[in-house]
MOPAC internal coordinates of N, CA, C and O (Angstrom, degrees):
PM7 1SCF
backbone

  N    0.0000 0     0.00 0     0.00 0    0    0    0
  C    1.4483 1     0.00 0     0.00 0    1    0    0
  C    1.5223 1   109.27 1     0.00 0    2    1    0
  O    1.2310 1   121.08 1   -47.79 1    3    2    1
  N    1.3166 1   115.53 1   132.21 1    3    2    1
  C    1.4532 1   121.22 1  -176.89 1    5    3    2
  C    1.5293 1   110.26 1   -93.91 1    6    5    3
  O    1.2310 1   120.96 1   -39.90 1    7    6    5
  N    1.3226 1   115.76 1   140.10 1    7    6    5
  C    1.4621 1   122.46 1   179.05 1    9    7    6
  C    1.5244 1   109.33 1   -76.22 1   10    9    7
  O    1.2310 1   120.44 1   -56.85 1   11   10    9
  N    1.3079 1   116.76 1   123.15 1   11   10    9
  C    1.4599 1   122.11 1   179.47 1   13   11   10
  C    1.5242 1   108.90 1   -95.98 1   14   13   11
  O    1.2310 1   121.02 1   -76.78 1   15   14   13
  N    1.3290 1   115.65 1   103.22 1   15   14   13
  C    1.4572 1   120.37 1  -175.62 1   17   15   14
  C    1.5300 1   112.16 1   -68.11 1   18   17   15
  O    1.2310 1   119.99 1   146.29 1   19   18   17
  N    1.3238 1   117.63 1   -33.71 1   19   18   17
  C    1.4647 1   118.97 1  -179.63 1   21   19   18
  C    1.5272 1   111.44 1   -67.69 1   22   21   19
  O    1.2310 1   120.17 1   144.93 1   23   22   21
  N    1.3376 1   117.28 1   -35.07 1   23   22   21
  C    1.4597 1   120.06 1   176.56 1   25   23   22
  C    1.5307 1   110.37 1   -67.28 1   26   25   23
  O    1.2310 1   120.57 1   138.40 1   27   26   25
  N    1.3204 1   116.51 1   -41.60 1   27   26   25
  C    1.4626 1   120.55 1   178.15 1   29   27   26
  C    1.5260 1   110.82 1   -62.87 1   30   29   27
  O    1.2310 1   120.55 1   139.73 1   31   30   29
  N    1.3284 1   116.56 1   -40.27 1   31   30   29
  C    1.4685 1   119.90 1   177.72 1   33   31   30
  C    1.5221 1   111.23 1   -63.01 1   34   33   31
  O    1.2310 1   120.46 1   137.84 1   35   34   33
  N    1.3176 1   116.72 1   -42.16 1   35   34   33
  C    1.4578 1   120.75 1  -179.64 1   37   35   34
  C    1.5287 1   111.03 1   -64.98 1   38   37   35
  O    1.2310 1   120.63 1   135.67 1   39   38   37
  N    1.3262 1   116.39 1   -44.33 1   39   38   37
  C    1.4615 1   120.46 1  -179.50 1   41   39   38
  C    1.5313 1   110.44 1   -65.44 1   42   41   39
  O    1.2310 1   120.10 1   135.67 1   43   42   41
  N    1.3272 1   117.41 1   -44.33 1   43   42   41
  C    1.4580 1   120.29 1   179.90 1   45   43   42
  C    1.5245 1   111.76 1   -64.18 1   46   45   43
  O    1.2310 1   120.43 1   139.76 1   47   46   45
  N    1.3253 1   116.78 1   -40.24 1   47   46   45
  C    1.4524 1   119.62 1   179.56 1   49   47   46
  C    1.5292 1   110.30 1   -65.13 1   50   49   47
  O    1.2310 1   120.45 1   134.42 1   51   50   49
  N    1.3215 1   116.75 1   -45.58 1   51   50   49
  C    1.4664 1   120.24 1   179.98 1   53   51   50
  C    1.5258 1   110.82 1   -63.00 1   54   53   51
  O    1.2310 1   120.23 1   136.24 1   55   54   53
  N    1.3294 1   117.17 1   -43.76 1   55   54   53
  C    1.4599 1   120.65 1   179.72 1   57   55   54
  C    1.5276 1   111.23 1   -65.19 1   58   57   55
  O    1.2310 1   120.56 1   141.23 1   59   58   57
  N    1.3235 1   116.54 1   -38.77 1   59   58   57
  C    1.4616 1   120.15 1   178.22 1   61   59   58
  C    1.5145 1   112.77 1   -64.93 1   62   61   59
  O    1.2310 1   120.50 1   136.64 1   63   62   61
  N    1.3317 1   116.66 1   -43.36 1   63   62   61
  C    1.4710 1   120.31 1  -179.92 1   65   63   62
  C    1.5189 1   110.52 1   -67.40 1   66   65   63
  O    1.2310 1   120.75 1   134.53 1   67   66   65
  N    1.3298 1   116.16 1   -45.47 1   67   66   65
  C    1.4696 1   119.54 1  -178.67 1   69   67   66
  C    1.5237 1   111.18 1   -63.20 1   70   69   67
  O    1.2310 1   120.21 1   136.05 1   71   70   69
  N    1.3246 1   117.21 1   -43.95 1   71   70   69
  C    1.4608 1   118.74 1  -179.71 1   73   71   70
  C    1.5318 1   111.47 1   -66.56 1   74   73   71
  O    1.2310 1   119.84 1   146.15 1   75   74   73
  N    1.3125 1   117.91 1   -33.85 1   75   74   73
  C    1.4610 1   120.33 1   177.27 1   77   75   74
  C    1.5345 1   110.75 1   -66.50 1   78   77   75
  O    1.2310 1   120.80 1   135.86 1   79   78   77
  N    1.3232 1   116.08 1   -44.14 1   79   78   77
  C    1.4596 1   120.04 1   179.46 1   81   79   78
  C    1.5271 1   110.49 1   -63.62 1   82   81   79
  O    1.2310 1   120.47 1   137.74 1   83   82   81
  N    1.3294 1   116.71 1   -42.26 1   83   82   81
  C    1.4656 1   120.25 1   177.60 1   85   83   82
  C    1.5277 1   110.35 1   -63.40 1   86   85   83
  O    1.2310 1   120.32 1   138.97 1   87   86   85
  N    1.3271 1   117.00 1   -41.03 1   87   86   85
  C    1.4637 1   120.47 1   178.19 1   89   87   86
  C    1.5117 1   112.52 1   -61.81 1   90   89   87
  O    1.2310 1   120.28 1   136.95 1   91   90   89
  N    1.3247 1   117.07 1   -43.05 1   91   90   89
  C    1.4635 1   120.77 1   178.44 1   93   91   90
  C    1.5215 1   109.96 1   -64.95 1   94   93   91
  O    1.2310 1   120.31 1   135.71 1   95   94   93
  N    1.3134 1   117.01 1   -44.29 1   95   94   93
  C    1.4626 1   120.73 1  -179.55 1   97   95   94
  C    1.5276 1   111.15 1   -61.74 1   98   97   95
  O    1.2310 1   120.22 1   133.60 1   99   98   97
  N    1.3118 1   117.19 1   -46.40 1   99   98   97
  C    1.4622 1   120.77 1  -179.35 1  101   99   98
  C    1.5356 1   111.11 1   -65.82 1  102  101   99
  O    1.2310 1   120.69 1   142.84 1  103  102  101
  N    1.3211 1   116.28 1   -37.16 1  103  102  101
  C    1.4611 1   119.91 1   179.49 1  105  103  102
  C    1.5262 1   110.98 1   -65.87 1  106  105  103
  O    1.2310 1   120.30 1   136.81 1  107  106  105
  N    1.3211 1   117.03 1   -43.19 1  107  106  105
  C    1.4609 1   120.83 1   178.11 1  109  107  106
  C    1.5262 1   110.12 1   -66.92 1  110  109  107
  O    1.2310 1   120.52 1   139.08 1  111  110  109
  N    1.3263 1   116.60 1   -40.92 1  111  110  109
  C    1.4593 1   120.84 1  -177.70 1  113  111  110
  C    1.5280 1   111.75 1   -67.22 1  114  113  111
  O    1.2310 1   120.55 1   135.25 1  115  114  113
  N    1.3490 1   116.55 1   -44.75 1  115  114  113
  C    1.4625 1   120.67 1  -176.36 1  117  115  114
  C    1.5245 1   112.95 1   -91.88 1  118  117  115
  O    1.2310 1   120.09 1   166.48 1  119  118  117
  N    1.3089 1   117.44 1   -13.52 1  119  118  117
  C    1.4701 1   123.23 1  -177.60 1  121  119  118
  C    1.5225 1   111.38 1    55.85 1  122  121  119
  O    1.2310 1   121.17 1  -139.09 1  123  122  121
  N    1.3484 1   115.36 1    40.91 1  123  122  121
  C    1.4600 1   120.25 1  -179.59 1  125  123  122
  C    1.5344 1   108.88 1  -149.99 1  126  125  123
  O    1.2310 1   120.80 1   -72.45 1  127  126  125
  N    1.3189 1   116.07 1   107.55 1  127  126  125
  C    1.4580 1   120.95 1  -179.82 1  129  127  126
  C    1.5217 1   111.95 1   -73.24 1  130  129  127
  O    1.2310 1   120.00 1   146.72 1  131  130  129
  N    1.3051 1   117.60 1   -33.28 1  131  130  129
  C    1.4613 1   121.39 1  -176.80 1  133  131  130
  C    1.5157 1   113.80 1   -61.30 1  134  133  131
  O    1.2310 1   120.24 1   142.08 1  135  134  133
  N    1.3151 1   117.14 1   -37.92 1  135  134  133
  C    1.4611 1   120.27 1  -179.33 1  137  135  134
  C    1.5213 1   112.24 1   -73.95 1  138  137  135
  O    1.2310 1   119.91 1   161.11 1  139  138  137
  N    1.3337 1   117.78 1   -18.89 1  139  138  137
  C    1.4602 1   122.02 1  -177.17 1  141  139  138
  C    1.5265 1   112.73 1  -111.11 1  142  141  139
  O    1.2310 1   120.87 1  -169.21 1  143  142  141
  N    1.3032 1   115.95 1    10.79 1  143  142  141
  C    1.4623 1   121.03 1  -178.54 1  145  143  142
  C    1.5179 1   111.60 1   -58.81 1  146  145  143
  O    1.2310 1   120.18 1   141.73 1  147  146  145
  N    1.3289 1   117.26 1   -38.27 1  147  146  145
  C    1.4601 1   121.28 1  -177.35 1  149  147  146
  C    1.5286 1   111.62 1   -64.03 1  150  149  147
  O    1.2310 1   119.78 1   149.78 1  151  150  149
  N    1.3267 1   118.02 1   -30.22 1  151  150  149
  C    1.4703 1   120.63 1   178.86 1  153  151  150
  C    1.5272 1   109.78 1   -67.90 1  154  153  151
  O    1.2310 1   120.64 1   140.10 1  155  154  153
  N    1.3239 1   116.39 1   -39.90 1  155  154  153
  C    1.4607 1   119.81 1   177.34 1  157  155  154
  C    1.5299 1   111.37 1   -67.59 1  158  157  155
  O    1.2310 1   120.27 1   148.24 1  159  158  157
  N    1.3198 1   117.09 1   -31.76 1  159  158  157
  C    1.4631 1   120.54 1   177.48 1  161  159  158
  C    1.5260 1   111.36 1   -70.07 1  162  161  159
  O    1.2310 1   120.00 1   145.97 1  163  162  161
  N    1.3239 1   117.61 1   -34.03 1  163  162  161
  C    1.4710 1   120.86 1   174.19 1  165  163  162
  C    1.5219 1   109.10 1   -63.27 1  166  165  163
  O    1.2310 1   120.81 1   136.95 1  167  166  165
  N    1.3199 1   116.05 1   -43.05 1  167  166  165
  C    1.4626 1   120.72 1   178.15 1  169  167  166
  C    1.5303 1   110.65 1   -61.42 1  170  169  167
  O    1.2310 1   120.57 1   135.46 1  171  170  169
  N    1.3173 1   116.51 1   -44.54 1  171  170  169
  C    1.4629 1   120.83 1   179.22 1  173  171  170
  C    1.5217 1   111.45 1   -64.51 1  174  173  171
  O    1.2310 1   120.45 1   140.49 1  175  174  173
  N    1.3159 1   116.75 1   -39.51 1  175  174  173
  C    1.4763 1   120.73 1   178.89 1  177  175  174
  C    1.5197 1   111.44 1   -64.99 1  178  177  175
  O    1.2310 1   119.96 1   153.41 1  179  178  177
  N    1.3119 1   117.68 1   -26.59 1  179  178  177
  C    1.4669 1   120.75 1   176.46 1  181  179  178
  C    1.5248 1   111.59 1   -79.30 1  182  181  179
  O    1.2310 1   120.27 1   148.07 1  183  182  181
  N    1.3229 1   117.09 1   -31.93 1  183  182  181
  C    1.4642 1   120.52 1  -176.99 1  185  183  182
  C    1.5251 1   113.43 1   -82.16 1  186  185  183
  O    1.2310 1   119.80 1   152.17 1  187  186  185
  N    1.3267 1   117.99 1   -27.83 1  187  186  185
  C    1.4689 1   120.19 1  -177.12 1  189  187  186
  C    1.5318 1   113.38 1   -59.73 1  190  189  187
  O    1.2310 1   118.65 1   131.40 1  191  190  189
  N    1.3342 1   120.18 1   -48.60 1  191  190  189
  C    1.4721 1   117.89 1   178.56 1  193  191  190
  C    1.5224 1   112.45 1   -64.76 1  194  193  191
  O    1.2310 1   120.38 1   147.91 1  195  194  193
  N    1.3228 1   116.88 1   -32.09 1  195  194  193
  C    1.4693 1   119.10 1   178.74 1  197  195  194
  C    1.5276 1   110.91 1   -63.20 1  198  197  195
  O    1.2310 1   120.53 1   135.17 1  199  198  197
  N    1.3168 1   116.60 1   -44.83 1  199  198  197
  C    1.4660 1   120.17 1   178.54 1  201  199  198
  C    1.5218 1   111.29 1   -65.57 1  202  201  199
  O    1.2310 1   120.45 1   140.39 1  203  202  201
  N    1.3204 1   116.74 1   -39.61 1  203  202  201
  C    1.4633 1   120.87 1   179.06 1  205  203  202
  C    1.5245 1   110.54 1   -62.97 1  206  205  203
  O    1.2310 1   120.03 1   133.80 1  207  206  205
  N    1.3192 1   117.55 1   -46.20 1  207  206  205
  C    1.4715 1   121.14 1   179.63 1  209  207  206
  C    1.5210 1   111.20 1   -65.29 1  210  209  207
  O    1.2310 1   120.27 1   142.61 1  211  210  209
  N    1.3246 1   117.08 1   -37.39 1  211  210  209
  C    1.4663 1   120.55 1   179.03 1  213  211  210
  C    1.5357 1   110.67 1   -64.57 1  214  213  211
  O    1.2310 1   120.27 1   138.62 1  215  214  213
  N    1.3302 1   117.10 1   -41.38 1  215  214  213
  C    1.4589 1   120.55 1   177.93 1  217  215  214
  C    1.5244 1   111.43 1   -66.08 1  218  217  215
  O    1.2310 1   120.30 1   140.92 1  219  218  217
  N    1.3331 1   117.04 1   -39.08 1  219  218  217
  C    1.4602 1   120.07 1   177.63 1  221  219  218
  C    1.5215 1   110.98 1   -64.19 1  222  221  219
  O    1.2310 1   119.89 1   137.35 1  223  222  221
  N    1.3260 1   117.81 1   -42.65 1  223  222  221
  C    1.4618 1   121.15 1   178.84 1  225  223  222
  C    1.5264 1   111.37 1   -63.00 1  226  225  223
  O    1.2310 1   120.58 1   139.19 1  227  226  225
  N    1.3190 1   116.50 1   -40.81 1  227  226  225
  C    1.4652 1   120.17 1   178.78 1  229  227  226
  C    1.5239 1   110.68 1   -65.71 1  230  229  227
  O    1.2310 1   120.20 1   140.23 1  231  230  229
  N    1.3379 1   117.22 1   -39.77 1  231  230  229
  C    1.4608 1   120.56 1   178.77 1  233  231  230
  C    1.5268 1   111.00 1   -65.97 1  234  233  231
  O    1.2310 1   120.40 1   137.80 1  235  234  233
  N    1.3361 1   116.84 1   -42.20 1  235  234  233
  C    1.4736 1   119.90 1   178.29 1  237  235  234
  C    1.5233 1   111.32 1   -63.30 1  238  237  235
  O    1.2310 1   120.36 1   139.77 1  239  238  237
  N    1.3358 1   116.93 1   -40.23 1  239  238  237
  C    1.4640 1   120.34 1   179.10 1  241  239  238
  C    1.5188 1   110.44 1   -64.61 1  242  241  239
  O    1.2310 1   120.21 1   139.08 1  243  242  241
  N    1.3274 1   117.21 1   -40.92 1  243  242  241
  C    1.4632 1   120.88 1   178.98 1  245  243  242
  C    1.5283 1   110.85 1   -65.97 1  246  245  243
  O    1.2310 1   120.35 1   138.68 1  247  246  245
  N    1.3478 1   116.93 1   -41.32 1  247  246  245
  C    1.4592 1   120.38 1   178.49 1  249  247  246
  C    1.5264 1   110.85 1   -63.92 1  250  249  247
  O    1.2310 1   119.82 1   140.80 1  251  250  249
  N    1.3252 1   117.96 1   -39.20 1  251  250  249
  C    1.4601 1   121.46 1   178.45 1  253  251  250
  C    1.5267 1   110.62 1   -65.83 1  254  253  251
  O    1.2310 1   120.68 1   140.87 1  255  254  253
  N    1.3314 1   116.30 1   -39.13 1  255  254  253
  C    1.4637 1   120.66 1   178.63 1  257  255  254
  C    1.5290 1   110.75 1   -64.69 1  258  257  255
  O    1.2310 1   120.50 1   135.79 1  259  258  257
  N    1.3246 1   116.65 1   -44.21 1  259  258  257
  C    1.4684 1   120.70 1   179.15 1  261  259  258
  C    1.5243 1   110.30 1   -65.65 1  262  261  259
  O    1.2310 1   120.12 1   139.73 1  263  262  261
  N    1.3318 1   117.38 1   -40.27 1  263  262  261
  C    1.4671 1   120.49 1   178.81 1  265  263  262
  C    1.5246 1   110.80 1   -63.17 1  266  265  263
  O    1.2310 1   120.18 1   142.01 1  267  266  265
  N    1.3248 1   117.26 1   -37.99 1  267  266  265
  C    1.4570 1   120.65 1   178.15 1  269  267  266
  C    1.5300 1   110.52 1   -67.03 1  270  269  267
  O    1.2310 1   120.03 1   139.33 1  271  270  269
  N    1.3244 1   117.55 1   -40.67 1  271  270  269
  C    1.4617 1   120.55 1   178.47 1  273  271  270
  C    1.5215 1   111.11 1   -64.93 1  274  273  271
  O    1.2310 1   120.13 1   140.07 1  275  274  273
  N    1.3263 1   117.35 1   -39.93 1  275  274  273
  C    1.4612 1   121.31 1   178.41 1  277  275  274
  C    1.5238 1   109.98 1   -65.62 1  278  277  275
  O    1.2310 1   120.14 1   139.42 1  279  278  277
  N    1.3343 1   117.34 1   -40.58 1  279  278  277
  C    1.4574 1   120.79 1   178.98 1  281  279  278
  C    1.5261 1   110.86 1   -63.58 1  282  281  279
  O    1.2310 1   120.17 1   141.70 1  283  282  281
  N    1.3234 1   117.28 1   -38.30 1  283  282  281
  C    1.4649 1   120.46 1   177.96 1  285  283  282
  C    1.5260 1   111.28 1   -67.22 1  286  285  283
  O    1.2310 1   120.60 1   142.72 1  287  286  285
  N    1.3170 1   116.47 1   -37.28 1  287  286  285
  C    1.4630 1   119.31 1   179.32 1  289  287  286
  C    1.5261 1   111.77 1   -71.08 1  290  289  287
  O    1.2310 1   119.95 1   148.02 1  291  290  289
  N    1.3095 1   117.70 1   -31.98 1  291  290  289
  C    1.4673 1   121.45 1  -177.87 1  293  291  290
  C    1.5157 1   113.39 1   -88.15 1  294  293  291
  O    1.2310 1   119.71 1   175.30 1  295  294  293
  N    1.3142 1   118.16 1    -4.70 1  295  294  293
  C    1.4544 1   121.07 1   179.29 1  297  295  294
  C    1.5279 1   109.16 1   -69.33 1  298  297  295
  O    1.2310 1   120.58 1   -48.38 1  299  298  297
  N    1.3450 1   116.50 1   131.62 1  299  298  297
  C    1.4723 1   117.99 1   179.66 1  301  299  298
  C    1.5293 1   110.28 1   -67.52 1  302  301  299
  O    1.2310 1   121.79 1   -40.55 1  303  302  301
  N    1.3272 1   114.18 1   139.45 1  303  302  301
  C    1.4544 1   119.65 1  -179.21 1  305  303  302
  C    1.5210 1   109.45 1   -86.73 1  306  305  303
  O    1.2310 1   120.88 1   -35.38 1  307  306  305
  N    1.3210 1   115.91 1   144.62 1  307  306  305
  C    1.4624 1   120.62 1   178.58 1  309  307  306
  C    1.5252 1   108.86 1   -75.88 1  310  309  307
  O    1.2310 1   121.60 1   -46.71 1  311  310  309
  N    1.3307 1   114.55 1   133.29 1  311  310  309
  C    1.4634 1   118.93 1   179.24 1  313  311  310
  C    1.5174 1   109.37 1  -102.65 1  314  313  311
  O    1.2310 1   121.38 1   -39.34 1  315  314  313
  N    1.3050 1   114.96 1   140.66 1  315  314  313
  C    1.4550 1   119.78 1   178.71 1  317  315  314
  C    1.5162 1   108.73 1   -78.79 1  318  317  315
  O    1.2310 1   121.26 1   -35.80 1  319  318  317
  N    1.3172 1   115.19 1   144.20 1  319  318  317
  C    1.4613 1   120.32 1   177.23 1  321  319  318
  C    1.5221 1   108.71 1   -75.92 1  322  321  319
  O    1.2310 1   120.06 1   -44.03 1  323  322  321
  N    1.3284 1   117.50 1   135.97 1  323  322  321
  C    1.4560 1   121.57 1  -175.88 1  325  323  322
  C    1.5315 1   111.93 1   -76.17 1  326  325  323
  O    1.2310 1   119.55 1   148.49 1  327  326  325
  N    1.3002 1   118.47 1   -31.51 1  327  326  325
  C    1.4639 1   120.77 1  -175.31 1  329  327  326
  C    1.5087 1   113.94 1   -84.90 1  330  329  327
  O    1.2310 1   118.30 1   167.88 1  331  330  329
  N    1.2497 1   120.84 1   -12.12 1  331  330  329
  C    1.4777 1   121.97 1  -175.18 1  333  331  330
  C    1.5231 1   109.80 1   -98.41 1  334  333  331
  O    1.2310 1   121.39 1   -85.49 1  335  334  333
  N    1.3542 1   114.95 1    94.51 1  335  334  333
  C    1.4881 1   120.50 1   176.23 1  337  335  334
  C    1.5037 1   108.97 1  -118.52 1  338  337  335
  O    1.2310 1   120.62 1   -32.88 1  339  338  337
  N    1.2793 1   116.42 1   147.12 1  339  338  337
  C    1.4564 1   120.90 1   177.40 1  341  339  338
  C    1.4825 1   110.86 1  -126.42 1  342  341  339
  O    1.2310 1   120.10 1   180.00 1  343  342  341

């Protein structure tokens, strides 16, 4: 079975948003942030891998772009033949 990273990202994002909303609601309802701190930590634990994966994807894209630019610079240029004039 293959790991589907896009499904994991979707689930983590949804869980992070829902837990944050629940944390805010409970904090407003109970007027006590300390008792609901753990809910915000669940939300943060869901967002951390998402940010890490996003940074890795951006770094890979930048490395691929730089590699393509280097390949274009190192490509030998075609030289015109001196004797063939029309």
